[in-house]
C-alpha positions as CSV (number, residue, x, y, z in Angstrom):
1,M,-60.5,-199.6,3.4
2,N,-61.4,-203.2,2.7
3,L,-60.5,-203.9,-0.9
4,T,-60.0,-206.7,-3.4
5,G,-56.4,-207.6,-4.3
6,A,-56.9,-206.0,-7.7
7,Q,-58.1,-202.8,-6.1
8,I,-55.1,-202.8,-3.7
9,V,-52.7,-203.1,-6.7
10,F,-54.3,-200.1,-8.5
11,E,-54.5,-198.0,-5.3
12,S,-50.8,-198.8,-4.8
13,L,-49.9,-197.8,-8.3
14,I,-51.7,-194.5,-7.9
15,K,-49.9,-193.9,-4.6
16,E,-46.6,-194.4,-6.5
17,G,-47.5,-191.8,-9.1
18,V,-48.2,-194.3,-12.0
19,E,-50.2,-192.8,-14.9
20,V,-49.7,-195.4,-17.6
21,I,-49.8,-199.2,-17.8
22,F,-48.7,-201.1,-20.9
23,G,-50.3,-204.5,-21.1
24,F,-52.1,-207.4,-22.7
25,P,-55.0,-209.2,-21.0
26,G,-55.5,-213.0,-20.4
27,G,-57.3,-215.4,-18.2
28,A,-55.3,-215.2,-15.0
29,L,-55.3,-211.4,-15.3
30,L,-59.0,-210.9,-15.9
31,P,-59.9,-209.8,-12.4
32,F,-57.2,-207.2,-12.7
33,Y,-58.6,-205.9,-16.0
34,D,-62.2,-206.1,-14.7
35,T,-61.2,-203.7,-12.0
36,L,-59.3,-201.3,-14.2
37,P,-62.4,-199.1,-15.2
38,Q,-62.8,-198.2,-11.6
39,Y,-59.5,-196.1,-11.9
40,P,-60.0,-193.8,-14.9
41,Q,-56.9,-191.8,-13.9
42,L,-54.8,-194.8,-15.0
43,R,-54.2,-194.9,-18.8
44,H,-53.9,-198.5,-20.2
45,I,-52.2,-199.0,-23.5
46,L,-53.0,-202.2,-25.2
47,V,-49.9,-203.6,-27.0
48,R,-50.1,-206.4,-29.6
49,H,-47.4,-208.6,-27.9
50,E,-46.3,-208.7,-24.3
51,Q,-42.6,-208.1,-25.4
52,G,-43.9,-204.8,-26.7
53,A,-45.4,-204.0,-23.3
54,A,-42.0,-204.6,-21.5
55,H,-40.1,-202.5,-24.1
56,A,-42.7,-199.7,-24.0
57,A,-42.4,-199.6,-20.2
58,D,-38.7,-199.5,-20.5
59,G,-38.8,-196.7,-23.1
60,Y,-41.2,-194.7,-20.9
61,A,-38.9,-195.2,-17.9
62,R,-35.8,-194.0,-19.8
63,A,-37.5,-191.0,-21.3
64,T,-39.2,-189.8,-18.1
65,G,-37.0,-191.0,-15.3
66,R,-40.1,-192.5,-13.7
67,V,-41.0,-196.2,-13.3
68,G,-42.5,-197.9,-16.3
69,V,-45.3,-200.5,-15.6
70,C,-46.3,-203.4,-17.8
71,C,-48.6,-206.4,-17.2
72,A,-49.2,-209.8,-18.7
73,T,-51.2,-212.9,-18.0
74,S,-49.7,-216.2,-16.8
75,G,-47.8,-218.7,-18.9
76,P,-46.9,-217.5,-22.4
77,G,-48.0,-214.0,-21.5
78,A,-45.4,-213.9,-18.7
79,T,-42.7,-215.6,-20.7
80,N,-43.2,-213.1,-23.5
81,L,-42.1,-210.4,-21.1
82,V,-38.8,-212.1,-20.4
83,T,-36.7,-210.5,-23.1
84,G,-38.0,-207.0,-22.2
85,I,-37.3,-207.6,-18.5
86,A,-33.8,-208.8,-19.3
87,N,-33.2,-205.7,-21.4
88,A,-34.3,-203.4,-18.6
89,Q,-32.0,-205.3,-16.2
90,L,-28.9,-205.0,-18.3
91,D,-29.6,-201.3,-19.0
92,S,-30.6,-200.3,-15.5
93,S,-34.1,-199.3,-16.3
94,P,-36.8,-199.1,-13.5
95,V,-39.7,-201.3,-14.6
96,I,-42.4,-203.0,-12.7
97,A,-43.8,-206.1,-14.4
98,I,-47.1,-207.4,-13.0
99,T,-48.0,-210.9,-14.1
100,G,-51.1,-213.0,-13.4
101,Q,-50.6,-216.5,-12.1
102,V,-52.9,-219.5,-11.9
103,A,-55.0,-219.7,-8.7
104,R,-53.2,-220.8,-5.5
105,P,-54.6,-224.3,-5.4
106,F,-53.3,-225.0,-8.9
107,I,-49.7,-223.8,-8.4
108,G,-47.3,-226.6,-8.9
109,K,-49.9,-228.8,-10.6
110,D,-48.9,-228.0,-14.3
111,A,-52.2,-226.2,-14.6
112,F,-53.3,-224.6,-17.9
113,Q,-50.9,-221.7,-18.6
114,E,-49.0,-222.2,-15.4
115,I,-45.3,-221.3,-15.5
116,D,-42.8,-220.5,-12.7
117,I,-42.2,-217.0,-13.9
118,T,-40.5,-216.0,-10.6
119,G,-38.0,-218.8,-11.0
120,I,-37.4,-217.9,-14.7
121,T,-36.8,-214.2,-13.9
122,V,-34.5,-214.6,-10.8
123,P,-31.4,-213.9,-12.9
124,I,-32.9,-210.9,-14.9
125,T,-34.6,-208.9,-12.1
126,K,-33.4,-206.9,-9.2
127,H,-36.0,-208.8,-7.2
128,N,-39.3,-210.6,-7.7
129,Y,-42.3,-211.7,-5.7
130,L,-45.0,-214.4,-5.7
131,V,-47.8,-212.9,-3.7
132,L,-49.9,-215.5,-1.9
133,S,-52.1,-213.2,0.1
134,A,-54.0,-210.0,-0.7
135,A,-52.9,-208.7,2.7
136,E,-49.3,-208.7,1.4
137,L,-49.9,-206.7,-1.8
138,A,-49.6,-203.2,-0.4
139,M,-46.2,-203.8,1.2
140,V,-45.0,-205.8,-1.8
141,C,-45.9,-202.9,-4.2
142,K,-44.2,-200.4,-1.9
143,E,-41.0,-202.5,-1.7
144,A,-41.1,-203.2,-5.5
145,F,-41.1,-199.5,-6.4
146,Y,-38.4,-198.7,-3.8
147,I,-36.1,-201.5,-5.1
148,A,-36.7,-200.6,-8.7
149,T,-35.8,-196.9,-8.3
150,T,-33.1,-196.9,-5.6
151,G,-29.4,-197.7,-6.0
152,R,-28.8,-199.0,-9.5
153,P,-32.3,-199.1,-11.0
154,G,-33.8,-202.2,-12.5
155,P,-36.9,-204.3,-13.1
156,V,-39.0,-205.9,-10.4
157,L,-41.6,-208.6,-11.1
158,I,-44.8,-209.1,-9.0
159,D,-46.5,-212.4,-9.8
160,I,-50.1,-212.5,-8.4
161,P,-52.4,-215.6,-8.5
162,R,-55.8,-215.1,-10.0
163,D,-57.7,-215.8,-6.7
164,V,-55.5,-213.3,-4.8
165,F,-56.8,-210.5,-7.2
166,V,-60.4,-211.3,-5.9
167,E,-59.5,-211.9,-2.2
168,R,-60.3,-209.0,0.1
169,A,-58.0,-207.4,2.7
170,D,-57.7,-204.1,4.6
171,F,-55.7,-201.6,2.6
172,H,-53.1,-199.3,4.3
173,Y,-50.4,-198.1,2.1
174,P,-47.0,-198.1,4.0
175,A,-45.2,-194.9,4.4
176,K,-41.8,-196.5,4.2
177,V,-40.1,-199.8,3.8
178,N,-37.6,-201.7,5.9
179,I,-35.5,-204.2,3.8
180,P,-32.6,-205.5,6.0
181,G,-29.4,-205.7,4.0
182,Y,-30.6,-203.4,1.2
183,K,-29.1,-200.0,1.8
184,P,-27.9,-198.5,-1.5
185,P,-25.0,-196.1,-1.0
186,L,-25.4,-192.4,-2.1
187,R,-22.3,-190.6,-0.9
188,G,-18.8,-191.8,-1.8
189,H,-16.1,-192.3,0.8
190,P,-14.4,-188.9,1.5
191,A,-10.9,-190.4,1.5
192,Q,-11.5,-192.0,-1.9
193,I,-12.9,-188.8,-3.3
194,K,-9.8,-187.0,-2.0
195,K,-7.5,-189.5,-3.7
196,A,-9.4,-189.1,-7.0
197,A,-9.0,-185.3,-6.8
198,Q,-5.3,-185.7,-6.3
199,L,-4.9,-187.9,-9.3
200,I,-7.0,-185.5,-11.5
201,N,-5.0,-182.5,-10.3
202,K,-1.7,-184.0,-11.4
203,A,-2.8,-185.8,-14.6
204,A,-1.3,-184.6,-17.9
205,R,-3.6,-186.6,-20.2
206,P,-6.9,-187.2,-18.4
207,V,-10.1,-188.5,-20.0
208,I,-13.6,-188.7,-18.6
209,L,-15.4,-191.9,-19.6
210,S,-19.1,-191.3,-18.9
211,G,-22.0,-193.8,-19.0
212,R,-25.7,-194.1,-18.4
213,G,-25.2,-193.6,-14.7
214,V,-24.7,-189.9,-15.4
215,I,-28.2,-189.8,-17.1
216,I,-29.9,-191.9,-14.4
217,S,-28.6,-189.6,-11.6
218,G,-29.2,-186.4,-13.7
219,A,-25.6,-185.3,-13.2
220,Y,-25.3,-183.3,-16.4
221,E,-24.2,-180.1,-14.8
222,E,-21.8,-181.8,-12.4
223,L,-20.2,-183.6,-15.3
224,K,-19.9,-180.5,-17.4
225,E,-18.4,-178.6,-14.4
226,L,-15.7,-181.2,-13.9
227,A,-14.8,-181.3,-17.6
228,E,-14.7,-177.6,-18.0
229,K,-12.9,-176.8,-14.8
230,A,-10.0,-179.2,-15.4
231,Q,-10.3,-179.1,-19.3
232,I,-10.7,-182.8,-19.6
233,P,-12.0,-184.4,-22.8
234,V,-15.2,-186.4,-22.5
235,V,-15.8,-189.8,-24.1
236,T,-19.1,-191.7,-23.6
237,T,-20.3,-195.2,-23.8
238,L,-23.2,-196.1,-26.2
239,L,-25.7,-195.7,-23.3
240,G,-23.9,-192.6,-22.1
241,I,-24.5,-190.7,-25.3
242,S,-26.4,-187.5,-24.5
243,C,-25.0,-187.2,-21.0
244,F,-22.6,-184.5,-22.3
245,P,-23.4,-182.2,-25.3
246,E,-21.7,-183.5,-28.4
247,N,-21.3,-180.0,-29.9
248,H,-19.0,-179.1,-26.9
249,M,-15.3,-178.7,-27.7
250,L,-14.4,-181.3,-25.1
251,S,-16.7,-184.0,-26.5
252,L,-14.9,-186.8,-28.3
253,G,-18.0,-188.9,-28.8
254,M,-18.5,-192.6,-28.2
255,L,-15.7,-195.1,-27.7
256,G,-15.6,-198.8,-28.4
257,M,-16.1,-201.3,-31.2
258,H,-17.8,-198.6,-33.4
259,G,-16.6,-195.6,-31.5
260,T,-14.8,-192.7,-33.0
261,A,-11.1,-193.3,-33.7
262,Y,-10.2,-190.1,-31.8
263,A,-12.1,-191.3,-28.7
264,N,-10.4,-194.7,-28.8
265,L,-7.0,-193.2,-29.3
266,A,-7.6,-190.8,-26.4
267,I,-8.4,-193.7,-24.1
268,D,-5.3,-195.6,-25.4
269,S,-3.0,-192.7,-24.7
270,A,-4.5,-191.3,-21.5
271,D,-2.6,-191.3,-18.2
272,L,-5.8,-191.1,-16.2
273,I,-9.3,-192.5,-16.9
274,I,-12.2,-191.0,-14.8
275,A,-15.0,-193.6,-15.4
276,I,-18.3,-192.3,-14.3
277,G,-21.5,-194.4,-14.1
278,M,-20.4,-197.0,-16.6
279,R,-19.6,-200.7,-16.3
280,F,-16.7,-201.4,-18.7
281,D,-18.7,-203.5,-21.1
282,D,-16.6,-205.5,-23.5
283,R,-18.0,-203.6,-26.5
284,A,-16.6,-200.4,-24.9
285,T,-13.2,-201.7,-23.7
286,A,-12.4,-204.1,-26.5
287,K,-9.5,-206.4,-25.4
288,V,-9.4,-205.8,-21.6
289,S,-5.6,-206.5,-21.4
290,G,-5.1,-203.7,-23.9
291,F,-7.5,-201.2,-22.4
292,A,-5.9,-197.8,-21.4
293,P,-2.5,-199.4,-20.9
294,K,-0.9,-196.1,-19.7
295,A,-3.6,-195.0,-17.4
296,Q,-4.6,-195.1,-13.8
297,I,-8.3,-195.6,-13.4
298,I,-10.9,-193.9,-11.1
299,H,-14.2,-195.7,-11.2
300,I,-17.4,-194.0,-9.8
301,D,-20.5,-196.2,-9.7
302,I,-23.4,-196.8,-7.4
303,D,-23.2,-200.6,-7.9
304,P,-20.3,-202.0,-5.9
305,A,-20.5,-205.2,-8.0
306,E,-19.2,-203.3,-11.0
307,I,-16.1,-202.0,-9.4
308,G,-13.1,-204.1,-10.5
309,K,-15.4,-206.7,-12.3
310,N,-13.9,-206.2,-15.7
311,V,-11.1,-203.7,-15.5
312,R,-8.5,-203.0,-12.8
313,V,-9.3,-199.9,-10.7
314,D,-6.9,-197.7,-8.8
315,V,-9.4,-195.5,-7.0
316,P,-12.9,-197.1,-6.5
317,I,-15.7,-194.8,-5.4
318,V,-19.1,-196.4,-4.6
319,G,-22.0,-193.9,-4.6
320,D,-24.5,-191.9,-6.6
321,V,-22.7,-190.1,-9.5
322,K,-24.4,-186.7,-8.8
323,E,-23.5,-186.8,-5.1
324,V,-20.0,-188.0,-5.7
325,L,-19.3,-185.3,-8.3
326,R,-20.7,-182.6,-6.0
327,E,-18.1,-183.7,-3.4
328,L,-15.3,-184.1,-5.9
329,N,-15.6,-181.0,-8.1
330,P,-14.6,-178.5,-5.3
331,Q,-11.4,-180.4,-4.7
332,V,-10.4,-180.3,-8.4
333,V,-8.0,-177.5,-9.4
334,S,-8.9,-175.3,-12.4
335,Q,-6.4,-175.9,-15.1
336,T,-5.8,-176.4,-18.8
337,H,-4.4,-179.2,-20.8
338,V,-3.5,-177.4,-24.0
339,D,-1.2,-180.0,-25.5
340,W,-3.5,-182.8,-24.7
341,I,-6.6,-181.0,-26.1
342,R,-4.6,-180.1,-29.2
343,Q,-3.6,-183.8,-29.7
344,A,-7.2,-184.9,-29.4
345,E,-8.1,-182.3,-32.0
346,E,-5.4,-183.5,-34.3
347,W,-6.8,-187.1,-34.1
348,R,-10.2,-185.7,-34.9
349,Q,-8.9,-184.0,-38.0
350,E,-6.8,-187.0,-39.1
351,H,-9.5,-189.7,-38.5
352,P,-12.9,-188.2,-39.1
353,L,-16.0,-190.4,-39.3
354,P,-16.7,-191.7,-42.8
355,T,-18.3,-189.2,-45.1
356,D,-21.7,-189.4,-46.7
357,G,-20.4,-190.4,-50.1
358,E,-21.0,-188.6,-53.3
359,G,-23.6,-188.7,-56.0
360,E,-27.2,-189.8,-55.8
361,E,-26.7,-193.1,-54.0
362,L,-28.4,-193.1,-50.7
363,V,-26.2,-194.0,-47.8
364,P,-27.3,-194.4,-44.2
365,Q,-25.0,-191.8,-42.7
366,Y,-26.7,-189.1,-44.8
367,V,-30.2,-190.2,-43.6
368,I,-29.1,-189.9,-39.9
369,R,-27.4,-186.5,-40.5
370,S,-30.4,-185.2,-42.3
371,I,-32.7,-186.1,-39.4
372,Y,-30.4,-184.2,-37.2
373,E,-30.4,-181.2,-39.6
374,V,-34.1,-181.0,-39.9
375,T,-34.7,-181.4,-36.1
376,D,-31.7,-179.4,-35.1
377,G,-31.1,-182.1,-32.5
378,N,-34.4,-181.4,-30.8
379,A,-35.6,-184.9,-30.8
380,I,-35.4,-188.2,-28.8
381,I,-33.9,-190.9,-31.0
382,V,-35.0,-194.4,-30.2
383,T,-33.1,-197.2,-32.0
384,G,-33.1,-201.0,-32.3
385,V,-29.9,-203.0,-32.6
386,G,-27.6,-203.3,-35.6
387,Q,-26.0,-201.1,-38.1
388,H,-28.7,-198.4,-37.9
389,Q,-28.0,-198.2,-34.1
390,M,-24.3,-197.5,-34.7
391,W,-25.0,-195.0,-37.5
392,S,-27.5,-193.2,-35.2
393,A,-24.8,-193.1,-32.4
394,Q,-22.2,-191.8,-34.7
395,H,-23.9,-189.3,-37.0
396,F,-26.6,-187.6,-34.9
397,C,-25.2,-184.8,-32.8
398,Y,-26.8,-185.3,-29.3
399,K,-27.0,-181.8,-27.7
400,K,-30.0,-182.4,-25.5
401,P,-29.7,-184.5,-22.3
402,N,-31.1,-188.0,-22.4
403,S,-32.0,-187.8,-26.1
404,L,-30.8,-191.3,-27.2
405,I,-32.7,-194.4,-26.1
406,S,-31.3,-197.7,-27.2
407,S,-30.7,-201.3,-26.2
408,G,-27.2,-201.7,-25.0
409,G,-26.4,-204.6,-22.8
410,L,-28.8,-207.2,-24.2
411,G,-28.7,-205.9,-27.8
412,T,-32.4,-206.5,-28.4
413,M,-33.6,-206.3,-32.0
414,G,-37.2,-205.1,-32.0
415,F,-36.7,-202.7,-29.1
416,E,-37.1,-199.5,-31.1
417,L,-40.8,-199.4,-32.0
418,P,-42.4,-200.3,-28.7
419,A,-39.8,-198.2,-26.8
420,A,-40.5,-195.2,-29.0
421,I,-44.2,-195.6,-28.1
422,G,-43.3,-195.6,-24.4
423,A,-41.0,-192.6,-24.8
424,K,-43.7,-190.6,-26.7
425,V,-46.4,-191.5,-24.2
426,G,-44.1,-190.4,-21.4
427,C,-43.0,-187.2,-23.2
428,P,-45.8,-186.2,-25.5
429,E,-44.4,-182.7,-26.1
430,E,-41.1,-184.2,-27.5
431,T,-40.4,-185.1,-31.1
432,V,-39.6,-188.9,-31.0
433,W,-37.9,-190.6,-33.9
434,C,-37.9,-194.4,-34.1
435,V,-34.8,-195.3,-36.1
436,A,-35.0,-198.9,-37.2
437,G,-33.3,-201.5,-39.4
438,D,-35.5,-203.5,-41.8
439,G,-34.5,-206.6,-39.8
440,S,-35.0,-205.2,-36.4
441,F,-38.2,-203.4,-37.2
442,Q,-39.9,-206.7,-38.3
443,M,-39.3,-208.2,-34.8
444,N,-42.1,-206.1,-33.4
445,I,-43.8,-204.6,-36.5
446,Q,-47.2,-205.5,-35.0
447,E,-46.9,-202.6,-32.6
448,L,-47.8,-200.3,-35.6
449,A,-51.4,-201.3,-34.5
450,T,-50.7,-199.8,-31.1
451,V,-49.3,-196.6,-32.7
452,A,-52.4,-196.3,-34.8
453,Q,-54.9,-197.1,-32.0
454,E,-53.3,-194.8,-29.5
455,R,-52.5,-192.1,-32.2
456,T,-48.9,-192.0,-30.9
457,A,-47.3,-189.3,-33.1
458,I,-43.9,-191.0,-33.5
459,K,-41.8,-190.6,-36.7
460,I,-40.3,-193.8,-38.0
461,A,-37.2,-194.0,-40.2
462,I,-36.4,-197.5,-41.5
463,I,-32.8,-197.9,-42.7
464,D,-33.7,-200.5,-45.3
465,N,-30.7,-202.3,-46.8
466,G,-32.2,-205.7,-47.5
467,F,-29.9,-207.5,-45.1
468,L,-29.5,-208.3,-41.4
469,G,-26.8,-205.7,-41.8
470,M,-24.5,-206.0,-38.8
471,V,-24.3,-209.8,-39.2
472,R,-23.7,-209.4,-42.9
473,Q,-20.9,-206.9,-42.2
474,W,-19.2,-209.5,-40.0
475,Q,-19.7,-212.1,-42.7
476,E,-18.1,-209.7,-45.2
477,L,-15.1,-208.9,-43.0
478,F,-14.4,-212.2,-41.2
479,Y,-16.2,-215.0,-43.2
480,E,-15.1,-214.2,-46.8
481,R,-18.5,-212.8,-47.7
482,R,-20.4,-216.0,-47.1
483,Y,-23.8,-214.3,-46.7
484,V,-25.6,-217.1,-44.9
485,A,-29.1,-216.3,-43.6
486,T,-28.6,-212.6,-43.8
487,P,-30.2,-211.5,-47.1
488,L,-33.6,-210.3,-46.1
489,M,-36.8,-210.1,-48.0
490,G,-39.0,-207.5,-46.4
491,P,-42.5,-206.3,-47.1
492,D,-43.4,-203.0,-48.5
493,F,-43.2,-201.1,-45.3
494,V,-45.2,-198.1,-46.6
495,K,-48.1,-200.3,-47.6
496,I,-48.0,-202.1,-44.2
497,A,-48.1,-198.7,-42.5
498,E,-51.0,-197.5,-44.7
499,A,-52.9,-200.7,-43.8
500,Y,-52.8,-199.5,-40.2
501,G,-53.9,-196.0,-41.3
502,I,-50.4,-194.6,-40.9
503,P,-49.1,-192.5,-43.9
504,G,-45.6,-193.2,-45.3
505,L,-43.1,-192.6,-48.0
506,K,-40.5,-194.8,-49.7
507,V,-37.3,-192.8,-50.2
508,K,-34.7,-194.0,-52.7
509,S,-32.5,-191.1,-53.6
510,R,-30.5,-188.4,-51.7
511,R,-32.5,-185.5,-53.1
512,E,-35.7,-187.0,-51.6
513,V,-34.4,-187.4,-48.0
514,I,-34.8,-183.9,-46.5
515,P,-38.2,-183.2,-48.1
516,A,-39.4,-186.6,-46.8
517,I,-38.2,-185.9,-43.3
518,Q,-39.8,-182.4,-43.4
519,R,-43.1,-183.9,-44.5
520,A,-43.0,-186.4,-41.6
521,M,-42.3,-183.6,-39.2
522,E,-45.1,-181.5,-40.5
523,H,-47.6,-184.3,-40.1
524,E,-49.4,-184.2,-36.8
525,G,-49.6,-187.9,-36.3
526,P,-47.4,-190.9,-36.8
527,F,-45.5,-191.1,-40.1
528,L,-43.2,-193.8,-41.6
529,L,-40.3,-193.3,-43.9
530,D,-38.7,-196.3,-45.7
531,F,-35.1,-195.3,-46.7
532,V,-33.8,-197.8,-49.3
533,V,-30.1,-197.5,-48.8
534,E,-26.9,-199.0,-50.2
535,P,-27.2,-202.7,-49.3
536,E,-23.5,-203.3,-48.4
537,A,-22.8,-200.1,-46.5
538,N,-20.7,-200.8,-43.5
539,V,-20.2,-199.1,-40.1
540,Y,-16.7,-197.7,-39.7
541,P,-14.5,-197.3,-37.8
542,M,-14.5,-200.7,-36.3
543,V,-12.4,-202.5,-33.7
544,P,-12.3,-206.2,-34.7
545,P,-13.1,-208.8,-32.0
546,G,-10.2,-209.7,-29.8
547,A,-8.3,-206.5,-30.7
548,A,-7.4,-203.4,-28.6
549,L,-9.1,-200.1,-28.9
550,A,-6.2,-198.7,-31.0
551,D,-6.4,-201.5,-33.6
552,I,-8.9,-199.8,-35.9
553,I,-10.4,-201.0,-39.1
554,E,-10.8,-197.9,-41.3
555,E,-13.2,-197.5,-44.2
556,P,-11.6,-199.3,-47.1
557,K,-11.5,-198.4,-50.8
558,R,-13.6,-201.3,-52.1
559,E,-12.2,-201.3,-55.6
560,A,-8.7,-201.9,-54.4
561,V,-9.5,-204.8,-52.1
562,A,-9.5,-208.5,-52.9
563,P,-12.7,-210.5,-52.1
564,G,-12.6,-211.7,-48.5
565,I,-10.0,-209.2,-47.4
566,S,-12.2,-206.1,-47.4
567,F,-10.5,-204.2,-44.6
568,R,-7.3,-203.0,-43.3
569,V,-6.2,-202.9,-39.7
570,S,-4.0,-200.0,-38.7
571,N,-2.5,-199.7,-35.2
572,I,-2.5,-195.9,-35.2
């Protein structure tokens, strides 16, 4: 077939199984949009800001396991994608970003809305392309999808000049790609797997530390088999939450700065850490020199660049998590660790997560637990970044695989609403709750228009404390309560939602919480709940910056604490 460049792009997307594109049009992208009606099998979702398109594609990719696709025009349209692309890169999310570029004769001339988007995105993509011929487009698309989805997933950007969209070329979609030097490993080295099994078999206090790599590879059953066969407690990173059922007796929850005390103590006391599909982020490890001081470390990851980058490793295994565990599990001996499991349970009893408080005051923990109770855990939770994110990680019991979608590596406020749209579009049969902070939500509040226009039936819970909460918490604990630029005047979120035709409720007391959540669940379309919570509620436990995992700030008794010294550190 002899097709235009725009037709070649759409034909390629269809060959790759794409069903949805999140985008915003503009001049350099007009030939692309003008061609779109020729392909009714492709659903286009018009966002209100290009950052929303990138986050929606990211949320779609995480919820479905398929590639998320977004598009934007040249110049500011392309640069508005940058935060979302960086977010996808740090959290290993397969996203294809298609950007329009000025016509070839104008490149390098500072033309209207020209920007070197490939230069800008080199550090935040797995790969990117500036396509200077329509004849190259089919192979570029094939390579882009291959790179985005193989090995450690990530975003790929394709920048296409306006005149390339209208140039004609013969279309033959390649059956395969040949990229010299790019051969992602799948199977781990047999000798290293054997060493790992030997360490597991002789360990007295082993801990599995699992991350998002388990979710990406779909290694849920393999992880569970390893944990149950050798009776090993399982700790997760933030992005690893929902890779192992949290109602399982071996689950210790999340580790790190706001992880459970019992998860952190287990890591600190372990004699063996089996790290699976995680990258030893500083928020997970705390002070690296104090991380797991008594333990040998096995690290399984598909990205060789992560092995030994942050933490010393005794047995490195490079390969796909699912494939490695399939080779490892038969070599692991069935055993029990009665004393070790008992010790972990004692820590759980001695250091539970903070309670919901008493009386009618509305605390955030109660809101999150109530969402769990009403849904019975049958929901995908999508969060932004801040205190609400940590409360969602701590107080919702994630029983379903891949049921938490959040911004981890980049920590992007405003991620939640567009990502929830993407998750719901990709999984329309699932209940999707967008849990937001009043600060984070306002970063991309304009996407309520997308929710309304597309009739995207997400449920929105705003944890509204009138502050940039996490920054305020740090100001309270470490800056003598100097609340500079953190008090937050927000709009009436219910009226804003109603202006878009989305019903909502403001919830101010504990007794209103569960009826409000039930009403949102019963409504067929989108619904917004504004939970007005205690303004100075803090996330506990907390490991202060520069401390080791065992140096835990516990929930204080506020009335007994002098101003500016509102916490106590206990090396448990």
